[in-house]
PDB file of N, CA, C and O in Angstrom:
ATOM      1  N   MET A   1       0.520  -1.230  -0.288  1.00  0.00           N
ATOM      2  CA  MET A   1       0.127  -0.457  -0.238  1.00  0.00           C
ATOM      3  C   MET A   1       0.626   1.455   0.450  1.00  0.00           C
ATOM      4  O   MET A   1       0.644   1.841   1.619  1.00  0.00           O
ATOM      5  N   LYS A   2       0.969   2.268  -0.879  1.00  0.00           N
ATOM      6  CA  LYS A   2       1.660   3.241  -0.989  1.00  0.00           C
ATOM      7  C   LYS A   2       0.822   4.323  -0.058  1.00  0.00           C
ATOM      8  O   LYS A   2      -0.394   4.434  -0.208  1.00  0.00           O
ATOM      9  N   ASP A   3       1.341   4.890   0.637  1.00  0.00           N
ATOM     10  CA  ASP A   3       0.409   6.423   2.022  1.00  0.00           C
ATOM     11  C   ASP A   3       0.427   6.987   1.086  1.00  0.00           C
ATOM     12  O   ASP A   3       1.033   6.855   0.022  1.00  0.00           O
ATOM     13  N   LEU A   4      -0.111   7.512   1.379  1.00  0.00           N
ATOM     14  CA  LEU A   4      -0.577   9.259   0.460  1.00  0.00           C
ATOM     15  C   LEU A   4      -1.339  10.440   1.434  1.00  0.00           C
ATOM     16  O   LEU A   4      -1.720  11.482   0.900  1.00  0.00           O
ATOM     17  N   LYS A   5      -1.568  10.175   3.122  1.00  0.00           N
ATOM     18  CA  LYS A   5      -1.527  11.729   3.771  1.00  0.00           C
ATOM     19  C   LYS A   5      -2.139  10.403   4.896  1.00  0.00           C
ATOM     20  O   LYS A   5      -2.544   9.246   4.792  1.00  0.00           O
ATOM     21  N   THR A   6      -1.839  11.690   6.265  1.00  0.00           N
ATOM     22  CA  THR A   6      -2.370  11.113   7.522  1.00  0.00           C
ATOM     23  C   THR A   6      -2.251  11.823   8.022  1.00  0.00           C
ATOM     24  O   THR A   6      -1.286  12.580   8.128  1.00  0.00           O
ATOM     25  N   PHE A   7      -3.411  11.799   8.596  1.00  0.00           N
ATOM     26  CA  PHE A   7      -4.117  12.600   9.549  1.00  0.00           C
ATOM     27  C   PHE A   7      -3.874  12.128  11.153  1.00  0.00           C
ATOM     28  O   PHE A   7      -4.214  11.047  11.635  1.00  0.00           O
ATOM     29  N   TRP A   8      -3.169  13.275  11.869  1.00  0.00           N
ATOM     30  CA  TRP A   8      -2.735  12.949  13.648  1.00  0.00           C
ATOM     31  C   TRP A   8      -3.783  13.342  14.252  1.00  0.00           C
ATOM     32  O   TRP A   8      -4.588  14.148  13.785  1.00  0.00           O
ATOM     33  N   PHE A   9      -3.865  12.745  15.452  1.00  0.00           N
ATOM     34  CA  PHE A   9      -4.155  13.102  16.772  1.00  0.00           C
ATOM     35  C   PHE A   9      -3.716  12.694  17.454  1.00  0.00           C
ATOM     36  O   PHE A   9      -3.269  11.557  17.602  1.00  0.00           O
ATOM     37  N   THR A  10      -3.759  14.256  18.531  1.00  0.00           N
ATOM     38  CA  THR A  10      -3.425  13.679  19.724  1.00  0.00           C
ATOM     39  C   THR A  10      -3.575  13.558  21.022  1.00  0.00           C
ATOM     40  O   THR A  10      -2.736  12.657  20.999  1.00  0.00           O
ATOM     41  N   SER A  11      -3.960  13.643  22.544  1.00  0.00           N
ATOM     42  CA  SER A  11      -4.606  13.377  23.674  1.00  0.00           C
ATOM     43  C   SER A  11      -3.716  12.797  24.437  1.00  0.00           C
ATOM     44  O   SER A  11      -2.509  12.640  24.251  1.00  0.00           O
ATOM     45  N   THR A  12      -4.161  12.593  25.012  1.00  0.00           N
ATOM     46  CA  THR A  12      -3.555  11.831  25.873  1.00  0.00           C
ATOM     47  C   THR A  12      -2.811  10.109  25.507  1.00  0.00           C
ATOM     48  O   THR A  12      -2.131   9.396  26.246  1.00  0.00           O
ATOM     49  N   THR A  13      -3.302   9.868  24.025  1.00  0.00           N
ATOM     50  CA  THR A  13      -2.260   8.893  22.972  1.00  0.00           C
ATOM     51  C   THR A  13      -2.334   8.880  21.390  1.00  0.00           C
ATOM     52  O   THR A  13      -3.429   8.730  20.848  1.00  0.00           O
ATOM     53  N   THR A  14      -1.659   8.971  20.957  1.00  0.00           N
ATOM     54  CA  THR A  14      -1.805   9.699  19.907  1.00  0.00           C
ATOM     55  C   THR A  14      -2.536   8.469  18.341  1.00  0.00           C
ATOM     56  O   THR A  14      -2.060   7.372  18.047  1.00  0.00           O
ATOM     57  N   PHE A  15      -3.372   8.950  17.858  1.00  0.00           N
ATOM     58  CA  PHE A  15      -3.969   8.132  16.460  1.00  0.00           C
ATOM     59  C   PHE A  15      -3.297   8.683  15.646  1.00  0.00           C
ATOM     60  O   PHE A  15      -2.511   9.623  15.766  1.00  0.00           O
ATOM     61  N   GLY A  16      -3.758   7.792  14.337  1.00  0.00           N
ATOM     62  CA  GLY A  16      -3.862   8.472  12.859  1.00  0.00           C
ATOM     63  C   GLY A  16      -4.856   7.595  12.103  1.00  0.00           C
ATOM     64  O   GLY A  16      -5.105   6.403  12.280  1.00  0.00           O
ATOM     65  N   ILE A  17      -5.270   8.289  11.389  1.00  0.00           N
ATOM     66  CA  ILE A  17      -5.688   7.829   9.561  1.00  0.00           C
ATOM     67  C   ILE A  17      -5.059   7.963   8.438  1.00  0.00           C
ATOM     68  O   ILE A  17      -5.059   8.893   7.632  1.00  0.00           O
ATOM     69  N   VAL A  18      -4.622   7.154   8.442  1.00  0.00           N
ATOM     70  CA  VAL A  18      -3.734   6.822   7.580  1.00  0.00           C
ATOM     71  C   VAL A  18      -4.930   6.477   5.573  1.00  0.00           C
ATOM     72  O   VAL A  18      -5.824   5.655   5.370  1.00  0.00           O
ATOM     73  N   ILE A  19      -4.255   7.635   4.495  1.00  0.00           N
ATOM     74  CA  ILE A  19      -4.948   6.300   3.409  1.00  0.00           C
ATOM     75  C   ILE A  19      -3.486   6.347   2.504  1.00  0.00           C
ATOM     76  O   ILE A  19      -2.387   6.886   2.640  1.00  0.00           O
ATOM     77  N   GLY A  20      -3.940   5.732   1.815  1.00  0.00           N
ATOM     78  CA  GLY A  20      -2.890   5.468   1.008  1.00  0.00           C
ATOM     79  C   GLY A  20      -3.635   4.617  -0.754  1.00  0.00           C
ATOM     80  O   GLY A  20      -4.714   5.197  -0.872  1.00  0.00           O
ATOM     81  N   ASP A  21      -3.534   3.867  -1.676  1.00  0.00           N
ATOM     82  CA  ASP A  21      -3.942   3.957  -2.912  1.00  0.00           C
ATOM     83  C   ASP A  21      -3.072   2.074  -2.418  1.00  0.00           C
ATOM     84  O   ASP A  21      -2.011   1.714  -1.909  1.00  0.00           O
ATOM     85  N   ASP A  22      -4.068   1.531  -2.855  1.00  0.00           N
ATOM     86  CA  ASP A  22      -3.773  -0.460  -2.662  1.00  0.00           C
ATOM     87  C   ASP A  22      -3.203  -0.737  -3.502  1.00  0.00           C
ATOM     88  O   ASP A  22      -3.950  -0.496  -4.450  1.00  0.00           O
ATOM     89  N   GLU A  23      -1.618  -1.406  -4.158  1.00  0.00           N
ATOM     90  CA  GLU A  23      -1.676  -0.970  -5.167  1.00  0.00           C
ATOM     91  C   GLU A  23      -1.776  -2.758  -5.939  1.00  0.00           C
ATOM     92  O   GLU A  23      -1.319  -2.957  -7.064  1.00  0.00           O
ATOM     93  N   PHE A  24      -2.372  -3.787  -5.187  1.00  0.00           N
ATOM     94  CA  PHE A  24      -3.782  -4.909  -5.564  1.00  0.00           C
ATOM     95  C   PHE A  24      -4.708  -4.042  -6.947  1.00  0.00           C
ATOM     96  O   PHE A  24      -4.480  -3.641  -8.088  1.00  0.00           O
ATOM     97  N   THR A  25      -5.993  -4.097  -5.833  1.00  0.00           N
ATOM     98  CA  THR A  25      -6.327  -3.504  -6.446  1.00  0.00           C
ATOM     99  C   THR A  25      -7.424  -2.299  -7.181  1.00  0.00           C
ATOM    100  O   THR A  25      -8.595  -2.197  -7.545  1.00  0.00           O
ATOM    101  N   GLY A  26      -5.759  -1.253  -7.088  1.00  0.00           N
ATOM    102  CA  GLY A  26      -5.764   0.349  -7.151  1.00  0.00           C
ATOM    103  C   GLY A  26      -6.849   0.857  -6.732  1.00  0.00           C
ATOM    104  O   GLY A  26      -7.075   1.964  -7.219  1.00  0.00           O
ATOM    105  N   LYS A  27      -7.643   0.460  -5.985  1.00  0.00           N
ATOM    106  CA  LYS A  27      -8.991   1.972  -5.004  1.00  0.00           C
ATOM    107  C   LYS A  27      -7.820   2.165  -3.902  1.00  0.00           C
ATOM    108  O   LYS A  27      -6.953   1.384  -3.509  1.00  0.00           O
ATOM    109  N   ARG A  28      -8.204   3.839  -3.465  1.00  0.00           N
ATOM    110  CA  ARG A  28      -8.032   4.005  -1.961  1.00  0.00           C
ATOM    111  C   ARG A  28      -8.177   3.616  -1.014  1.00  0.00           C
ATOM    112  O   ARG A  28      -9.407   3.593  -1.009  1.00  0.00           O
ATOM    113  N   LYS A  29      -7.848   3.189   0.042  1.00  0.00           N
ATOM    114  CA  LYS A  29      -8.285   3.077   1.698  1.00  0.00           C
ATOM    115  C   LYS A  29      -8.048   3.736   2.897  1.00  0.00           C
ATOM    116  O   LYS A  29      -7.090   4.405   3.286  1.00  0.00           O
ATOM    117  N   GLY A  30      -8.967   3.461   3.343  1.00  0.00           N
ATOM    118  CA  GLY A  30      -8.286   4.308   4.831  1.00  0.00           C
ATOM    119  C   GLY A  30      -8.306   3.088   6.290  1.00  0.00           C
ATOM    120  O   GLY A  30      -8.883   2.001   6.277  1.00  0.00           O
ATOM    121  N   TYR A  31      -7.594   3.607   7.321  1.00  0.00           N
ATOM    122  CA  TYR A  31      -7.158   3.148   8.586  1.00  0.00           C
ATOM    123  C   TYR A  31      -6.549   3.627   9.068  1.00  0.00           C
ATOM    124  O   TYR A  31      -5.491   4.250   8.990  1.00  0.00           O
ATOM    125  N   ILE A  32      -7.909   3.068  10.218  1.00  0.00           N
ATOM    126  CA  ILE A  32      -7.851   4.096  12.006  1.00  0.00           C
ATOM    127  C   ILE A  32      -7.056   3.395  12.660  1.00  0.00           C
ATOM    128  O   ILE A  32      -7.340   2.200  12.744  1.00  0.00           O
ATOM    129  N   GLY A  33      -5.698   3.930  13.397  1.00  0.00           N
ATOM    130  CA  GLY A  33      -5.198   3.381  14.808  1.00  0.00           C
ATOM    131  C   GLY A  33      -4.016   4.085  15.396  1.00  0.00           C
ATOM    132  O   GLY A  33      -3.059   4.724  14.958  1.00  0.00           O
ATOM    133  N   ASN A  34      -4.672   3.542  17.095  1.00  0.00           N
ATOM    134  CA  ASN A  34      -2.873   4.087  18.261  1.00  0.00           C
ATOM    135  C   ASN A  34      -1.899   3.620  17.575  1.00  0.00           C
ATOM    136  O   ASN A  34      -1.969   2.582  16.917  1.00  0.00           O
ATOM    137  N   ALA A  35      -0.257   4.817  17.728  1.00  0.00           N
ATOM    138  CA  ALA A  35       0.611   4.872  17.196  1.00  0.00           C
ATOM    139  C   ALA A  35       1.060   5.155  18.236  1.00  0.00           C
ATOM    140  O   ALA A  35       0.333   5.389  19.202  1.00  0.00           O
ATOM    141  N   SER A  36       3.359   5.235  18.329  1.00  0.00           N
ATOM    142  CA  SER A  36       3.654   5.292  19.909  1.00  0.00           C
ATOM    143  C   SER A  36       3.917   6.728  19.298  1.00  0.00           C
ATOM    144  O   SER A  36       4.630   7.319  20.109  1.00  0.00           O
ATOM    145  N   GLY A  37       3.713   7.337  18.484  1.00  0.00           N
ATOM    146  CA  GLY A  37       4.142   9.239  18.152  1.00  0.00           C
ATOM    147  C   GLY A  37       5.334   9.466  18.686  1.00  0.00           C
ATOM    148  O   GLY A  37       5.784  10.482  19.216  1.00  0.00           O
ATOM    149  N   ARG A  38       5.945   8.099  18.438  1.00  0.00           N
ATOM    150  CA  ARG A  38       7.669   8.210  18.146  1.00  0.00           C
ATOM    151  C   ARG A  38       8.574   8.262  16.422  1.00  0.00           C
ATOM    152  O   ARG A  38       9.642   8.803  16.134  1.00  0.00           O
ATOM    153  N   ASP A  39       7.656   7.501  15.596  1.00  0.00           N
ATOM    154  CA  ASP A  39       8.565   7.137  14.520  1.00  0.00           C
ATOM    155  C   ASP A  39       7.278   7.542  13.585  1.00  0.00           C
ATOM    156  O   ASP A  39       6.313   6.809  13.372  1.00  0.00           O
ATOM    157  N   GLU A  40       7.442   8.644  13.160  1.00  0.00           N
ATOM    158  CA  GLU A  40       6.062   8.758  12.569  1.00  0.00           C
ATOM    159  C   GLU A  40       5.804   7.812  10.816  1.00  0.00           C
ATOM    160  O   GLU A  40       4.870   7.153  10.359  1.00  0.00           O
ATOM    161  N   ALA A  41       7.622   8.343  10.106  1.00  0.00           N
ATOM    162  CA  ALA A  41       6.965   6.377   9.466  1.00  0.00           C
ATOM    163  C   ALA A  41       6.795   5.189   9.457  1.00  0.00           C
ATOM    164  O   ALA A  41       6.306   4.659   8.459  1.00  0.00           O
ATOM    165  N   ALA A  42       7.302   4.153  11.023  1.00  0.00           N
ATOM    166  CA  ALA A  42       6.818   3.555  11.764  1.00  0.00           C
ATOM    167  C   ALA A  42       5.553   3.674  12.470  1.00  0.00           C
ATOM    168  O   ALA A  42       5.001   2.583  12.617  1.00  0.00           O
ATOM    169  N   ASP A  43       5.055   4.468  12.853  1.00  0.00           N
ATOM    170  CA  ASP A  43       3.604   4.763  13.118  1.00  0.00           C
ATOM    171  C   ASP A  43       3.294   4.148  11.515  1.00  0.00           C
ATOM    172  O   ASP A  43       3.712   3.052  11.142  1.00  0.00           O
ATOM    173  N   GLU A  44       2.624   4.917  10.813  1.00  0.00           N
ATOM    174  CA  GLU A  44       2.402   4.738   9.610  1.00  0.00           C
ATOM    175  C   GLU A  44       2.273   3.180   8.838  1.00  0.00           C
ATOM    176  O   GLU A  44       1.328   2.641   8.261  1.00  0.00           O
ATOM    177  N   LYS A  45       3.242   2.874   9.029  1.00  0.00           N
ATOM    178  CA  LYS A  45       3.086   1.246   8.151  1.00  0.00           C
ATOM    179  C   LYS A  45       2.583   0.666   9.444  1.00  0.00           C
ATOM    180  O   LYS A  45       2.056  -0.414   9.177  1.00  0.00           O
ATOM    181  N   PHE A  46       2.502   0.996  11.104  1.00  0.00           N
ATOM    182  CA  PHE A  46       1.942   0.135  11.540  1.00  0.00           C
ATOM    183  C   PHE A  46       0.454  -0.162  11.218  1.00  0.00           C
ATOM    184  O   PHE A  46      -0.125  -1.234  11.042  1.00  0.00           O
ATOM    185  N   ILE A  47      -0.147   1.596  11.189  1.00  0.00           N
ATOM    186  CA  ILE A  47      -1.645   1.717  10.927  1.00  0.00           C
ATOM    187  C   ILE A  47      -2.429   1.319   9.883  1.00  0.00           C
ATOM    188  O   ILE A  47      -3.639   1.182   9.701  1.00  0.00           O
ATOM    189  N   LEU A  48      -0.834   1.076   8.858  1.00  0.00           N
ATOM    190  CA  LEU A  48      -1.424   0.689   7.659  1.00  0.00           C
ATOM    191  C   LEU A  48      -1.640  -1.212   7.088  1.00  0.00           C
ATOM    192  O   LEU A  48      -2.277  -1.816   6.225  1.00  0.00           O
ATOM    193  N   GLU A  49      -0.702  -1.532   8.162  1.00  0.00           N
ATOM    194  CA  GLU A  49      -0.741  -3.224   8.397  1.00  0.00           C
ATOM    195  C   GLU A  49      -1.620  -3.863   9.560  1.00  0.00           C
ATOM    196  O   GLU A  49      -2.201  -4.947   9.614  1.00  0.00           O
ATOM    197  N   TRP A  50      -1.491  -2.557  10.697  1.00  0.00           N
ATOM    198  CA  TRP A  50      -2.493  -3.705  11.599  1.00  0.00           C
ATOM    199  C   TRP A  50      -3.654  -2.424  11.830  1.00  0.00           C
ATOM    200  O   TRP A  50      -4.384  -2.710  12.779  1.00  0.00           O
ATOM    201  N   GLY A  51      -4.020  -1.026  11.171  1.00  0.00           N
ATOM    202  CA  GLY A  51      -5.236  -0.613  11.879  1.00  0.00           C
ATOM    203  C   GLY A  51      -6.150  -1.374  11.507  1.00  0.00           C
ATOM    204  O   GLY A  51      -6.017  -2.465  10.952  1.00  0.00           O
ATOM    205  N   SER A  52      -7.460  -0.644  11.898  1.00  0.00           N
ATOM    206  CA  SER A  52      -8.673  -1.098  11.168  1.00  0.00           C
ATOM    207  C   SER A  52      -9.514  -0.420   9.995  1.00  0.00           C
ATOM    208  O   SER A  52     -10.193   0.488  10.475  1.00  0.00           O
ATOM    209  N   PRO A  53      -9.650  -0.518   8.990  1.00  0.00           N
ATOM    210  CA  PRO A  53     -10.226  -0.386   7.879  1.00  0.00           C
ATOM    211  C   PRO A  53     -11.719   0.722   8.033  1.00  0.00           C
ATOM    212  O   PRO A  53     -12.616   0.546   8.858  1.00  0.00           O
ATOM    213  N   ILE A  54     -11.663   1.851   7.009  1.00  0.00           N
ATOM    214  CA  ILE A  54     -12.220   3.133   7.807  1.00  0.00           C
ATOM    215  C   ILE A  54     -13.878   2.751   6.725  1.00  0.00           C
ATOM    216  O   ILE A  54     -13.257   1.924   6.057  1.00  0.00           O
ATOM    217  N   ASN A  55     -14.240   2.738   6.567  1.00  0.00           N
ATOM    218  CA  ASN A  55     -15.960   2.268   6.280  1.00  0.00           C
ATOM    219  C   ASN A  55     -16.403   4.004   5.760  1.00  0.00           C
ATOM    220  O   ASN A  55     -17.106   4.760   6.431  1.00  0.00           O
ATOM    221  N   LEU A  56     -15.573   4.442   3.966  1.00  0.00           N
ATOM    222  CA  LEU A  56     -15.861   5.941   3.436  1.00  0.00           C
ATOM    223  C   LEU A  56     -17.899   5.697   3.399  1.00  0.00           C
ATOM    224  O   LEU A  56     -18.238   5.820   2.222  1.00  0.00           O
ATOM    225  N   ASP A  57     -18.421   5.580   3.778  1.00  0.00           N
ATOM    226  CA  ASP A  57     -20.172   5.461   3.548  1.00  0.00           C
ATOM    227  C   ASP A  57     -20.078   6.438   5.484  1.00  0.00           C
ATOM    228  O   ASP A  57     -20.531   7.534   5.815  1.00  0.00           O
ATOM    229  N   LEU A  58     -19.425   5.556   6.173  1.00  0.00           N
ATOM    230  CA  LEU A  58     -20.344   6.419   7.385  1.00  0.00           C
ATOM    231  C   LEU A  58     -19.348   7.259   7.622  1.00  0.00           C
ATOM    232  O   LEU A  58     -19.543   7.947   8.624  1.00  0.00           O
ATOM    233  N   LEU A  59     -18.097   7.505   6.922  1.00  0.00           N
ATOM    234  CA  LEU A  59     -17.936   8.902   7.340  1.00  0.00           C
ATOM    235  C   LEU A  59     -18.124  10.225   6.385  1.00  0.00           C
ATOM    236  O   LEU A  59     -17.551  11.314   6.416  1.00  0.00           O
ATOM    237  N   GLU A  60     -19.181   9.690   5.499  1.00  0.00           N
ATOM    238  CA  GLU A  60     -20.061  10.865   4.863  1.00  0.00           C
ATOM    239  C   GLU A  60     -21.182  11.102   5.425  1.00  0.00           C
ATOM    240  O   GLU A  60     -21.756  12.191   5.431  1.00  0.00           O
ATOM    241  N   GLU A  61     -21.676   9.764   6.093  1.00  0.00           N
ATOM    242  CA  GLU A  61     -22.374   9.951   7.658  1.00  0.00           C
ATOM    243  C   GLU A  61     -22.440  10.848   8.485  1.00  0.00           C
ATOM    244  O   GLU A  61     -23.091  11.886   8.367  1.00  0.00           O
ATOM    245  N   ILE A  62     -21.657  10.468   9.547  1.00  0.00           N
ATOM    246  CA  ILE A  62     -20.766  12.102   9.955  1.00  0.00           C
ATOM    247  C   ILE A  62     -21.082  13.284   9.801  1.00  0.00           C
ATOM    248  O   ILE A  62     -21.627  14.164  10.467  1.00  0.00           O
ATOM    249  N   VAL A  63     -20.426  13.106   8.296  1.00  0.00           N
ATOM    250  CA  VAL A  63     -19.826  14.516   8.069  1.00  0.00           C
ATOM    251  C   VAL A  63     -21.455  14.878   7.453  1.00  0.00           C
ATOM    252  O   VAL A  63     -21.044  15.765   6.704  1.00  0.00           O
ATOM    253  N   ALA A  64     -22.349  14.877   7.301  1.00  0.00           N
ATOM    254  CA  ALA A  64     -23.277  15.020   7.016  1.00  0.00           C
ATOM    255  C   ALA A  64     -24.411  15.509   8.353  1.00  0.00           C
ATOM    256  O   ALA A  64     -25.250  16.395   8.186  1.00  0.00           O
ATOM    257  N   PHE A  65     -24.288  14.969   9.282  1.00  0.00           N
ATOM    258  CA  PHE A  65     -25.349  14.818  10.419  1.00  0.00           C
ATOM    259  C   PHE A  65     -24.146  16.410  11.330  1.00  0.00           C
ATOM    260  O   PHE A  65     -24.665  17.301  12.002  1.00  0.00           O
ATOM    261  N   TRP A  66     -23.145  16.346  11.152  1.00  0.00           N
ATOM    262  CA  TRP A  66     -22.625  17.047  12.077  1.00  0.00           C
ATOM    263  C   TRP A  66     -22.748  18.792  10.827  1.00  0.00           C
ATOM    264  O   TRP A  66     -22.694  19.860  11.435  1.00  0.00           O
ATOM    265  N   LYS A  67     -22.819  18.821  10.072  1.00  0.00           N
ATOM    266  CA  LYS A  67     -23.155  19.808   9.169  1.00  0.00           C
ATOM    267  C   LYS A  67     -24.554  20.360   9.115  1.00  0.00           C
ATOM    268  O   LYS A  67     -24.943  21.528   9.130  1.00  0.00           O
ATOM    269  N   LYS A  68     -25.258  19.134   9.043  1.00  0.00           N
ATOM    270  CA  LYS A  68     -26.806  19.180   8.713  1.00  0.00           C
ATOM    271  C   LYS A  68     -27.685  19.232   9.907  1.00  0.00           C
ATOM    272  O   LYS A  68     -28.915  19.268   9.862  1.00  0.00           O
ATOM    273  N   GLY A  69     -26.889  19.234  11.075  1.00  0.00           N
ATOM    274  CA  GLY A  69     -27.917  18.319  11.845  1.00  0.00           C
ATOM    275  C   GLY A  69     -28.422  17.117  11.675  1.00  0.00           C
ATOM    276  O   GLY A  69     -29.320  17.206  12.513  1.00  0.00           O
ATOM    277  N   GLU A  70     -28.522  16.193  11.290  1.00  0.00           N
ATOM    278  CA  GLU A  70     -29.329  14.907  10.757  1.00  0.00           C
ATOM    279  C   GLU A  70     -28.808  14.817   9.303  1.00  0.00           C
ATOM    280  O   GLU A  70     -28.138  15.596   8.627  1.00  0.00           O
ATOM    281  N   VAL A  71     -29.359  13.566   9.046  1.00  0.00           N
ATOM    282  CA  VAL A  71     -28.155  12.142   8.004  1.00  0.00           C
ATOM    283  C   VAL A  71     -30.130  11.820   7.244  1.00  0.00           C
ATOM    284  O   VAL A  71     -30.330  10.953   6.393  1.00  0.00           O
TER     285      VAL A  71
END
């Protein structure tokens, strides 16, 4: 998977959303997961390998709810 963009969030822990192109399917995929916060490249790789897949429909539903107050 080719890493394209990472979005980092920090509070008491560090977690990120990593979006990349799947070389086998040609589709763009996203994964979310916790990271150590000590090595960005290693954290991105870890999330791509072990993170939870992100459902784009769910993200669109969240944004619609946030913006309009309804889904």
